[in-house]
N, C-alpha and C positions, 0 to 999 in steps of 0.2 A: 487392811494393811496397805500402806503406800507402795507404789511400784519402786523397784530398786532404781537408782540413778542411771545405770547402764541401759535399762529398758526405756527410760524417759529420753535419754540421748539418742537411742536408736529410733524411737518413734519420731522424735523431732527431726532427725536426719532423713528418715523416710518421707515425712511430710514436706520437708524442704525440697527434697529431690523430686517429689511429685509436683509441687508447685512450680519449680523451675522447668520441668518437662512440659507442663501445661502452658506456661508462659511462652516457651520456645515454640511449641506447636501452634499457639495462637499467632505468634509473629510470622511463622512459616506460612500459615494459611493466608494471612494478610499479604505477604509478599507474593504468594502464588496468585491471589486475586488481582493484585496490581499487574503482574505479568500477563495474565489473561486479558485484562482490560487494555493493556498496551498493545497486545497482539491483535485484538479486535479493532482497535483504533488504526493501527498500522495497515491491517488488511483492508479496512474501509477506505483509507486514504489512497492505498495502492489501486484499488478498484476505481476510485474517482479519477486519479491521475491517468490510469489506463484508458478510461472512457474519454477523457478530454483529449488525450493524445490520439486516440483512434479517430475521433471526430475531426481533429485538425488535419490528420493525414488524409482522411477521406475528402475533405474540402480541397486540400492541395492537389490530390489526384484528379478530382473533378475539374478544377481550374486548369490543370495541365491538359486534360483531355479537351476541354473547351478551346483552349488556345491552339491546340493541335488541329482541331477541326476548322477553326477560323483561319489558320495558316493555310490549310489545304484549300479552302474556298477562295482565299485571296490568291493563292498560286494559280488556281484554275482560271480565275477571272483575269489575272494579268496575262496568262498564257493565251487566253481567247482574244484579248485586245492588244496584244503587243507583238510586233513582228521581230523575230530573233535577229534580223539583219539590221536593226537599229531604228526602224520607223514604225509609225502606227499603221494598222491595216486599213 
């Protein structure tokens, strides 16, 4: 005996709802995977930028220290060879 039309419609509605749910779940998983990939990429680039920034700052601090030491040596050399009253020693 064939199923009554209301049962067919209900079964078709349930099948359609399940298919739509699975499709939306699939799209949600893909969006979540894309977000995770973007987060990993952003974190990697942030780490790379921070490393480059740190190395530049370190180089600048070393250069500043070197110039400070050179200034100190030059000041001592000039003080040793220069008379404060205007003439050489």
